[in-house]
C-alpha positions as CSV (number, residue, x, y, z in Angstrom):
1,X,109.4,-23.8,34.3
2,X,107.5,-26.7,33.3
3,X,104.5,-25.6,35.3
4,X,104.6,-22.1,33.6
5,X,104.7,-23.8,30.2
6,X,101.7,-25.8,30.9
7,X,99.7,-22.9,32.1
8,X,100.6,-21.0,28.8
9,X,99.8,-24.1,26.7
10,X,96.4,-24.4,28.5
11,X,95.5,-20.8,27.8
12,X,96.4,-21.2,24.1
13,X,94.1,-24.1,23.8
14,X,91.2,-22.3,25.4
15,X,91.7,-19.4,23.0
16,X,91.8,-21.8,20.1
17,X,88.5,-23.4,21.1
18,X,86.8,-20.0,21.4
19,X,88.1,-19.0,18.0
20,X,86.7,-22.2,16.5
21,X,83.3,-21.7,18.1
22,X,83.2,-18.2,16.9
23,X,84.2,-19.3,13.3
24,X,81.5,-22.0,13.4
25,X,78.9,-19.4,14.6
26,X,79.8,-16.9,11.8
27,X,79.7,-19.8,9.2
28,X,76.2,-20.8,10.5
29,X,75.0,-17.2,10.2
30,X,76.3,-17.1,6.6
31,X,74.7,-20.4,5.7
32,X,71.3,-19.2,7.2
33,X,71.6,-15.9,5.3
34,X,72.4,-17.7,2.1
35,X,69.5,-20.0,2.7
36,X,66.9,-17.2,3.1
37,X,68.3,-15.3,0.2
38,X,68.2,-18.3,-2.1
39,X,65.1,-20.1,-1.0
40,X,62.8,-17.3,0.4
41,X,62.3,-15.4,-2.7
42,X,58.6,-14.4,-3.6
43,X,57.4,-16.4,-6.5
44,X,54.9,-15.0,-8.9
45,X,52.0,-17.4,-9.8
46,X,49.9,-16.4,-12.8
47,X,46.3,-17.5,-12.8
48,X,45.3,-18.0,-16.4
49,X,42.3,-19.2,-18.3
50,X,42.0,-20.5,-21.8
51,X,39.6,-18.8,-24.3
52,X,36.4,-20.8,-25.0
53,X,34.1,-21.1,-28.1
54,X,30.6,-20.1,-27.0
55,X,27.6,-17.9,-28.0
56,X,27.5,-14.4,-26.6
57,X,24.9,-11.7,-26.5
58,X,24.9,-8.1,-25.6
59,X,22.0,-7.1,-23.4
60,X,20.3,-3.9,-22.5
61,X,18.6,-4.0,-19.0
62,X,15.2,-2.5,-18.5
63,X,12.4,-2.7,-16.0
64,X,8.7,-2.6,-16.8
65,X,5.2,-3.5,-15.9
66,X,2.8,-6.2,-17.5
67,X,-0.6,-5.2,-18.6
68,X,-3.4,-6.7,-20.8
69,X,-3.2,-6.0,-24.5
70,X,-6.7,-4.7,-24.5
71,X,-8.9,-3.6,-21.6
72,X,-12.5,-2.3,-21.5
73,X,-13.8,0.1,-18.9
74,X,-17.5,-0.5,-18.1
75,X,-19.4,2.5,-16.8
76,X,-22.9,3.7,-16.2
77,X,-24.7,6.3,-18.4
78,X,-27.3,6.9,-15.8
79,X,-27.4,7.9,-12.1
80,X,-28.9,5.9,-9.4
81,X,-28.5,3.5,-6.5
82,X,-26.8,0.2,-7.1
83,X,-29.4,-2.4,-6.5
84,X,-27.2,-5.6,-7.2
85,X,-23.7,-6.5,-8.2
86,X,-23.5,-10.0,-9.8
87,X,-19.7,-10.4,-10.5
88,X,-16.5,-10.0,-8.6
89,X,-12.8,-9.6,-9.5
90,X,-11.2,-12.5,-11.5
91,X,-14.7,-13.7,-12.7
92,X,-14.8,-14.7,-16.3
93,X,-17.7,-13.0,-18.1
94,X,-19.4,-13.4,-21.5
95,X,-20.5,-10.7,-23.8
96,X,-24.0,-9.5,-22.7
97,X,-23.8,-11.0,-19.3
98,X,-25.3,-8.9,-16.5
99,X,-22.7,-7.3,-14.2
100,X,-24.8,-5.1,-12.0
101,X,-28.3,-3.5,-11.7
102,X,-29.3,0.1,-10.8
103,X,-32.6,0.7,-9.1
104,X,-35.0,1.3,-12.0
105,X,-38.0,2.7,-9.9
106,X,-37.6,6.3,-10.9
107,X,-36.8,5.3,-14.4
108,X,-40.0,3.3,-14.7
109,X,-41.9,6.2,-13.3
110,X,-40.5,8.4,-16.1
111,X,-41.6,5.8,-18.7
112,X,-45.1,5.7,-17.3
113,X,-45.3,9.4,-17.2
114,X,-44.3,9.7,-20.9
115,X,-46.8,7.0,-21.8
116,X,-49.6,9.0,-20.2
117,X,-48.5,12.2,-21.9
118,X,-48.3,10.3,-25.2
119,X,-51.8,9.0,-24.9
120,X,-53.1,12.4,-24.0
121,X,-51.4,13.9,-27.0
122,X,-52.9,11.3,-29.3
123,X,-56.4,12.1,-27.9
124,X,-55.8,15.8,-28.6
125,X,-54.7,14.9,-32.1
126,X,-57.9,13.0,-32.7
127,X,-59.9,16.0,-31.5
128,X,-57.8,18.3,-33.7
129,X,-58.5,16.0,-36.6
130,X,-62.3,16.2,-36.0
131,X,-62.1,20.0,-35.8
132,X,-60.1,20.0,-39.0
133,X,-62.7,17.9,-40.7
134,X,-65.5,20.4,-39.5
135,X,-63.5,23.5,-40.5
136,X,-62.7,21.9,-44.0
137,X,-66.5,21.1,-44.5
138,X,-67.5,24.6,-43.7
139,X,-64.9,26.2,-45.9
140,X,-65.7,23.8,-48.9
141,X,-69.5,24.7,-48.6
142,X,-68.9,28.5,-48.4
143,X,-66.6,28.2,-51.4
144,X,-69.0,26.2,-53.5
145,X,-71.9,28.5,-52.6
146,X,-69.7,31.5,-53.5
147,X,-69.0,30.1,-56.8
148,X,-72.6,29.2,-57.6
149,X,-73.9,32.7,-56.6
150,X,-71.2,34.6,-58.5
151,X,-69.9,36.0,-55.3
152,X,-73.2,37.2,-53.9
153,X,-73.4,34.8,-51.0
154,X,-71.6,34.3,-48.7
155,X,-69.7,37.5,-48.3
156,X,-66.0,37.6,-49.0
157,X,-65.4,38.2,-45.2
158,X,-67.3,35.0,-44.3
159,X,-65.4,33.0,-47.0
160,X,-62.0,34.4,-45.8
161,X,-62.8,33.6,-42.2
162,X,-63.7,30.0,-43.1
163,X,-60.5,29.6,-45.0
164,X,-58.3,30.9,-42.2
165,X,-60.2,28.6,-39.7
166,X,-59.5,25.7,-42.0
167,X,-55.8,26.5,-42.3
168,X,-55.5,27.1,-38.5
169,X,-57.0,23.7,-37.8
170,X,-54.5,22.2,-40.4
171,X,-51.6,23.8,-38.6
172,X,-52.9,22.5,-35.3
173,X,-52.8,19.0,-36.6
174,X,-49.1,19.4,-37.5
175,X,-48.3,20.8,-34.0
176,X,-50.1,17.9,-32.4
177,X,-48.1,15.4,-34.6
178,X,-44.8,17.1,-33.7
179,X,-45.8,17.0,-30.0
180,X,-46.4,13.3,-30.3
181,X,-43.1,12.7,-32.0
182,X,-41.3,14.5,-29.2
183,X,-43.1,12.5,-26.6
184,X,-42.2,9.3,-28.4
185,X,-38.6,10.2,-28.5
186,X,-38.7,11.1,-24.8
187,X,-40.4,7.7,-24.1
188,X,-37.8,5.9,-26.0
189,X,-35.0,7.7,-24.2
190,X,-36.7,6.7,-20.9
191,X,-36.9,3.1,-22.0
192,X,-33.2,3.2,-22.9
193,X,-32.4,4.5,-19.5
194,X,-34.4,1.6,-18.0
195,X,-32.4,-0.8,-20.2
196,X,-29.1,0.9,-19.2
197,X,-29.9,0.3,-15.5
198,X,-28.9,-3.3,-16.3
199,X,-25.1,-3.1,-16.7
200,X,-23.9,-5.8,-19.1
201,X,-20.4,-6.9,-20.3
202,X,-19.6,-5.5,-23.8
203,X,-17.1,-8.2,-24.4
204,X,-15.7,-11.7,-23.3
205,X,-13.1,-11.4,-20.7
206,X,-12.0,-11.4,-17.1
207,X,-13.0,-8.8,-14.4
208,X,-9.8,-7.0,-13.4
209,X,-11.3,-4.5,-11.1
210,X,-14.6,-3.6,-9.4
211,X,-15.4,-0.2,-7.9
212,X,-18.9,-0.5,-6.7
213,X,-21.0,-2.3,-4.0
214,X,-24.7,-2.7,-3.6
215,X,-26.2,0.4,-2.0
216,X,-23.8,2.9,-3.5
217,X,-25.0,5.8,-5.6
218,X,-23.8,6.3,-9.0
219,X,-23.5,9.9,-10.3
220,X,-23.2,10.2,-14.1
221,X,-24.1,13.8,-14.5
222,X,-20.7,15.1,-15.5
223,X,-18.8,12.1,-16.6
224,X,-19.3,8.4,-16.9
225,X,-18.0,6.6,-13.8
226,X,-16.0,3.4,-14.2
227,X,-17.6,0.5,-12.4
228,X,-15.7,-2.5,-13.9
229,X,-12.4,-3.0,-15.8
230,X,-12.5,-6.1,-18.1
231,X,-9.5,-7.6,-19.8
232,X,-10.5,-9.1,-23.2
233,X,-7.7,-11.7,-23.5
234,X,-5.2,-12.5,-20.8
235,X,-3.4,-15.1,-23.0
236,X,-1.5,-12.2,-24.5
237,X,0.0,-9.6,-22.3
238,X,1.9,-6.4,-23.0
239,X,5.2,-5.5,-21.3
240,X,6.0,-1.8,-21.3
241,X,9.7,-1.4,-20.3
242,X,11.7,1.8,-19.5
243,X,15.0,2.0,-21.3
244,X,17.6,4.7,-20.4
245,X,18.6,7.2,-23.0
246,X,22.2,5.8,-23.0
247,X,20.9,2.5,-24.2
248,X,17.9,3.4,-26.3
249,X,19.9,3.8,-29.5
250,X,20.8,0.0,-29.4
251,X,17.2,-1.2,-29.2
252,X,15.4,-2.1,-32.4
253,X,12.1,-3.7,-33.4
254,X,12.3,-7.4,-33.6
255,X,15.1,-7.9,-31.1
256,X,14.7,-10.8,-28.7
257,X,13.7,-10.0,-25.1
258,X,14.1,-12.2,-22.1
259,X,12.5,-11.2,-18.8
260,X,11.6,-12.6,-15.4
261,X,9.1,-11.7,-12.7
262,X,9.4,-12.0,-8.9
263,X,6.5,-14.5,-8.8
264,X,8.5,-17.0,-10.9
265,X,12.2,-16.2,-10.3
266,X,13.4,-19.4,-12.0
267,X,11.1,-18.9,-15.0
268,X,12.4,-17.1,-18.1
269,X,9.8,-15.6,-20.5
270,X,10.7,-14.9,-24.2
271,X,9.3,-12.2,-26.5
272,X,10.4,-9.7,-29.1
273,X,10.4,-5.9,-29.2
274,X,7.3,-4.7,-31.0
275,X,7.5,-0.9,-30.6
276,X,10.0,1.7,-29.6
277,X,8.8,5.1,-28.6
278,X,10.4,8.2,-30.0
279,X,9.2,10.5,-27.2
280,X,10.6,10.2,-23.7
281,X,8.2,8.6,-21.3
282,X,9.4,9.9,-18.0
283,X,11.7,12.5,-16.5
284,X,12.5,12.1,-12.9
285,X,14.1,15.1,-11.2
286,X,16.2,14.4,-8.2
287,X,17.6,17.5,-6.4
288,X,19.7,17.8,-3.3
289,X,20.0,21.4,-1.9
290,X,21.8,22.9,1.0
291,X,22.3,26.5,2.1
292,X,25.2,27.0,-0.2
293,X,24.6,24.7,-3.2
294,X,22.0,22.6,-5.1
295,X,22.2,19.8,-7.6
296,X,19.6,18.4,-10.0
297,X,19.6,15.1,-12.0
298,X,17.4,14.4,-14.9
299,X,16.8,10.8,-15.8
300,X,15.3,10.3,-19.3
301,X,13.9,6.9,-20.4
302,X,11.9,5.7,-23.4
303,X,9.1,3.1,-23.5
304,X,9.7,-0.1,-25.3
305,X,6.6,-2.3,-25.9
306,X,6.8,-6.1,-26.1
307,X,3.8,-8.5,-26.6
308,X,4.1,-11.7,-24.6
309,X,2.5,-15.0,-25.0
310,X,0.7,-15.9,-21.8
311,X,-1.2,-19.0,-22.8
312,X,-0.2,-20.6,-19.5
313,X,-1.8,-17.7,-17.6
314,X,1.3,-17.4,-15.4
315,X,1.7,-13.6,-15.9
316,X,-0.9,-11.3,-14.4
317,X,-1.6,-7.6,-15.0
318,X,0.5,-5.3,-12.8
319,X,3.5,-7.6,-12.4
320,X,6.9,-5.9,-12.4
321,X,9.4,-7.5,-14.8
322,X,13.1,-7.2,-15.3
323,X,14.0,-7.5,-18.9
324,X,17.1,-8.0,-20.9
325,X,16.9,-7.0,-24.6
326,X,19.4,-8.8,-26.7
327,X,20.8,-6.0,-28.9
328,X,23.7,-8.0,-30.4
329,X,24.4,-11.8,-30.8
330,X,27.4,-13.8,-31.9
331,X,27.4,-17.5,-32.2
332,X,30.5,-19.8,-31.8
333,X,32.6,-16.8,-30.7
334,X,36.0,-16.9,-29.2
335,X,35.5,-15.7,-25.7
336,X,38.0,-14.5,-22.9
337,X,37.0,-13.5,-19.5
338,X,36.2,-9.8,-19.2
339,X,38.5,-9.6,-16.2
340,X,41.5,-10.3,-18.7
341,X,40.8,-6.8,-20.2
342,X,41.1,-5.1,-16.8
343,X,44.3,-7.1,-15.8
344,X,47.5,-5.0,-15.3
345,X,50.7,-6.5,-13.7
346,X,52.4,-4.8,-10.9
347,X,55.3,-2.5,-11.6
348,X,57.9,-4.8,-9.9
349,X,57.0,-7.7,-12.4
350,X,59.3,-8.1,-15.3
351,X,56.9,-8.3,-18.2
352,X,57.8,-8.7,-21.9
353,X,55.7,-6.7,-24.4
354,X,55.3,-8.0,-27.8
355,X,56.2,-4.8,-29.5
356,X,59.1,-3.6,-27.4
357,X,60.9,-4.9,-24.3
358,X,61.7,-1.3,-23.1
359,X,58.2,-0.2,-23.2
360,X,55.9,-0.7,-20.2
361,X,52.3,-1.9,-20.4
362,X,50.1,0.5,-22.2
363,X,47.7,2.8,-20.4
364,X,44.2,1.4,-20.0
365,X,41.3,3.3,-21.4
366,X,38.1,3.1,-19.4
367,X,35.4,1.7,-21.7
368,X,31.8,0.6,-21.2
369,X,31.5,-3.2,-21.3
370,X,28.7,-2.7,-23.8
371,X,31.0,-1.2,-26.5
372,X,31.3,-3.2,-29.8
373,X,34.2,-3.2,-32.2
374,X,36.7,-1.6,-29.8
375,X,40.4,-2.5,-29.1
376,X,41.7,-3.9,-25.9
377,X,45.0,-5.0,-24.3
378,X,45.4,-8.4,-22.6
379,X,48.3,-10.3,-21.0
380,X,49.2,-13.8,-21.9
381,X,51.6,-16.3,-20.5
382,X,54.2,-17.6,-23.0
383,X,57.3,-19.6,-22.0
384,X,56.5,-18.7,-18.3
385,X,56.7,-15.0,-19.2
386,X,53.9,-12.4,-19.2
387,X,53.5,-10.9,-22.6
388,X,51.2,-8.0,-23.6
389,X,49.3,-8.1,-26.8
390,X,46.6,-6.0,-28.4
391,X,43.3,-7.6,-29.6
392,X,40.1,-6.5,-31.3
393,X,37.1,-6.8,-29.1
394,X,33.6,-7.6,-30.3
395,X,30.5,-8.1,-28.1
396,X,31.0,-7.9,-24.3
397,X,28.5,-8.5,-21.6
398,X,30.6,-7.7,-18.5
399,X,31.4,-11.4,-17.9
400,X,33.0,-12.4,-21.2
401,X,34.3,-10.6,-24.3
402,X,34.5,-11.7,-27.9
403,X,37.9,-11.6,-29.5
404,X,38.0,-10.8,-33.2
405,X,41.7,-11.0,-33.6
406,X,43.5,-14.1,-34.8
407,X,46.6,-13.7,-32.6
408,X,45.1,-16.0,-29.8
409,X,43.3,-19.3,-29.9
410,X,41.8,-21.8,-27.6
411,X,45.2,-22.9,-26.3
412,X,46.3,-19.4,-25.3
413,X,46.9,-18.9,-21.7
414,X,45.3,-15.6,-20.9
415,X,46.3,-14.1,-17.6
416,X,43.5,-12.9,-15.4
417,X,45.1,-12.5,-12.0
418,X,48.5,-12.9,-10.3
419,X,49.2,-14.4,-7.0
420,X,52.4,-13.8,-5.0
């Protein structure tokens, strides 16, 4: 009996140990579960930024090309072979300086020809004047004799013939004088052509382009060919920019312009708007067509002219420029990141709205960042809770936004992002 009792007692002890082990294992599982439930919750970290006091401007972007304020095209009024070219591109020239020469050989021949004709015409005039004097003497004598003889001698026929001969000689004199005048005019014209064979600069400036070389033939029969282009003054340049129709209403004369060129990427040039065109300057048609459909897009832009100080001669004609026209400016403005206007918390985050706890965040309205005087909605962190408030928005530039409301200040924590 004792042996049987020991065996039963031993079995009970083994079962008790198994039960204790199982109980400890269940307790361990419960503790692990409690730990994960309590300490493995996802925490919400709000990334905030305080408003700042800074200047802000609203810009309209445009692209354009630089050109001289005034250029002069120098051409040739006569035809001929280019004998000599004395200047090249980028040369500085003075008014009256010789730029090129056209071969004057044929022109000089024309001058000599007119001189010979003029001398011949003057000789013929002298002969006509002698003949006139003779005809006049004959007529005067016949008339005197006719009066002294009471018409008996000479006959009326002889007197009339002498009178007509005198008048004819007088008319011949006028013809010869007119012929001489015409020849003198032709001679002056030929001499002007000889003078025009020497092409000179009409103004002080810099040669921008040259389109001729020695040996080329210039034909000026139908239109005056352009041989040189001269910029009168490169210390002042003109920037003509193209502004899209969506932005042209904001651009006004006198607004500040800041632009840059690829040649000097770190240099900013300042100017002011001088002229805004009312007529559209370009219309680009972009069409895509297939067998079943076709689309067409019209891009309308307007020219904005800006005069630029180029006293350092850094800017050159033809350079492309990227300009920012400051259409609005606010100094010492309260600014928040533009990202705050776009922030919207996730639906599983408990957010407290200022107007009502039951209401969710308001629907966002898509706005252009260039809008002024609109309303926006932002989220701020107050007592570690996200709160939604409405604010009046002034100038925005895509990076910052001006707040016109007085319900936030420099110490307000504006939420721009969340991080789980």
